[in-house]
C-alpha positions in Angstrom: 0.0 0.0 0.0 1.4 3.5 -0.9 1.2 6.3 1.6 0.6 10.0 0.8 4.2 10.4 -0.3 4.0 7.4 -2.7 6.1 5.2 -0.4 5.2 1.6 -0.3 4.3 0.5 3.2 3.6 -3.0 4.5 1.4 -3.7 7.5 1.4 -6.7 9.7 0.0 -7.7 13.1 1.9 -9.1 16.0 -0.5 -10.5 18.6 1.2 -10.6 22.0 -1.0 -10.9 25.0 1.9 -10.9 27.4 2.0 -7.0 27.2 -1.1 -6.5 29.5 0.9 -5.0 32.3 2.6 -2.6 30.0 -0.8 -1.5 28.6 -2.1 -0.9 32.1 1.1 1.0 33.1 0.8 3.3 30.1 -2.9 3.9 30.8 -4.0 2.4 27.5 -6.2 0.0 29.6 -7.8 1.2 32.9 -10.0 -1.0 35.1 -10.4 -3.5 32.2 -11.5 -0.9 29.8 -9.5 0.0 26.6 -8.8 3.7 26.7 -6.6 4.2 23.6 -4.1 2.7 21.2 -0.4 3.3 22.1 2.0 4.6 19.5 5.8 4.2 19.3 6.6 7.3 21.1 4.5 6.2 24.1 7.1 3.6 25.1 10.2 4.2 27.2 13.5 3.1 25.7 13.6 0.2 28.3 10.1 -1.0 27.3 11.0 -0.7 23.6 14.2 -2.6 24.1 12.4 -5.5 25.8 10.0 -5.8 22.9 12.8 -5.6 20.3 14.6 -8.4 22.2 11.4 -10.5 22.2 10.9 -9.8 18.4 14.5 -11.0 17.7 13.9 -14.2 19.6 10.4 -15.0 18.2 10.4 -13.9 14.5 12.2 -15.6 11.6 13.6 -13.6 8.7 12.4 -11.5 6.9 9.8 -10.6 9.5 12.4 -10.2 12.2 14.1 -7.4 10.3 10.8 -5.7 9.3 9.5 -5.9 12.9 12.8 -4.6 14.3 12.8 -1.7 11.9 9.2 -0.8 12.8 10.0 -0.9 16.5 13.3 0.9 16.3 11.8 3.7 14.1 8.8 3.8 16.5 6.5 3.4 13.5 3.9 1.1 15.0 0.7 1.0 16.9 -0.2 -1.1 20.0 -3.9 -1.7 20.1 -5.4 -3.4 23.2 -7.9 -6.1 22.5 -10.9 -6.4 24.7 -13.0 -9.5 25.1 -16.4 -9.6 26.9 -17.9 -12.8 28.2 -21.6 -12.3 28.8 -23.4 -13.7 31.8 -26.8 -12.8 30.4 -28.3 -11.2 27.3 -31.5 -9.9 28.8 -32.9 -8.1 31.8 -36.6 -7.5 32.0 -37.8 -6.2 28.7 -34.3 -5.3 27.5 -32.2 -7.5 25.2 -28.7 -6.9 24.1 -27.4 -8.2 20.7 -24.0 -8.1 18.9 -21.1 -6.2 20.4 -23.3 -4.8 23.1 -23.9 -8.4 24.3 -20.6 -10.2 23.6 -17.2 -9.1 22.3 -15.1 -12.0 21.0 -11.4 -11.6 20.2 -10.9 -10.6 16.6 -9.1 -14.0 16.1 -12.5 -15.7 16.1 -13.6 -13.9 13.0 -17.1 -14.4 14.1 -18.2 -11.3 15.9 -20.1 -9.7 13.0 -21.7 -13.0 11.9 -22.8 -13.8 15.4 -24.2 -10.3 15.8 -26.4 -10.9 12.7 -27.5 -14.2 14.1 -28.5 -12.5 17.3 -30.7 -10.1 15.4 -32.3 -12.9 13.4 -33.0 -15.1 16.5 -34.4 -12.1 18.3 -36.8 -11.3 15.5 -37.9 -14.9 15.4 -38.5 -14.9 19.1 -40.7 -11.7 19.1 -42.5 -12.6 15.9 -45.6 -13.7 17.7 -45.8 -10.4 19.6 -44.6 -8.7 22.7 -47.8 -7.7 24.5 -47.8 -8.2 28.2 -45.8 -11.3 29.4 -45.1 -12.4 25.8 -42.2 -9.9 25.7 -40.5 -11.5 28.7 -41.1 -15.0 27.4 -39.8 -14.0 23.9 -36.6 -12.4 25.4 -36.1 -15.4 27.7 -36.4 -17.7 24.6 -33.8 -15.5 22.8 -31.4 -15.7 25.7 -31.9 -19.5 25.9 -31.0 -19.9 22.3 -28.0 -17.5 22.1 -26.3 -17.2 25.5 -24.5 -20.6 25.5 -23.5 -20.2 21.9 -21.9 -16.8 22.3 -20.3 -17.7 25.6 -18.6 -20.6 23.8 -17.5 -18.3 21.0 -16.0 -15.8 23.4 -14.4 -18.5 25.5 -12.9 -20.1 22.4 -11.3 -16.8 21.4 -10.0 -16.2 25.0 -8.4 -19.6 25.1 -6.8 -19.1 21.7 -5.6 -15.7 22.7 -4.0 -17.0 25.9 -2.0 -19.5 23.9 -0.2 -16.5 22.2 1.1 -15.2 25.5 3.8 -17.8 26.0 7.3 -16.4 25.7 9.5 -18.6 23.6 
């Protein structure tokens, strides 16, 4: 991809969930809530050195050189990833769907699809009406159909994410 100056740029993603403490220390994550994406200049020389050493250990060529260059030039972003495991999808006459209800790790590649499925299932559940107690019954039916499935999806992503935190 060419930038504004016509220079070709390559983008890649390095997923490393062992940097949680760093993200908290920098304030990018506070009380479990993502606040912002860090940039190269946000890191101290010591933190940057630690990440460069890790990159040298973990990446083969040519990615090692590219990663090292991006780090040393401080031309990178560090985006915290938040996952949300739902305990429920409804309360009274209110139902949550999609990202409001469950946030899987991007690695699952299923968040958008499951959000659409939530909407379809909710429509099917309320199709016969929502007068009186029918609303509570319909929403309860929605939660019965979707909660276990979205919990498994989020848990799957969390388990997969944790596997990337091992330092080699």
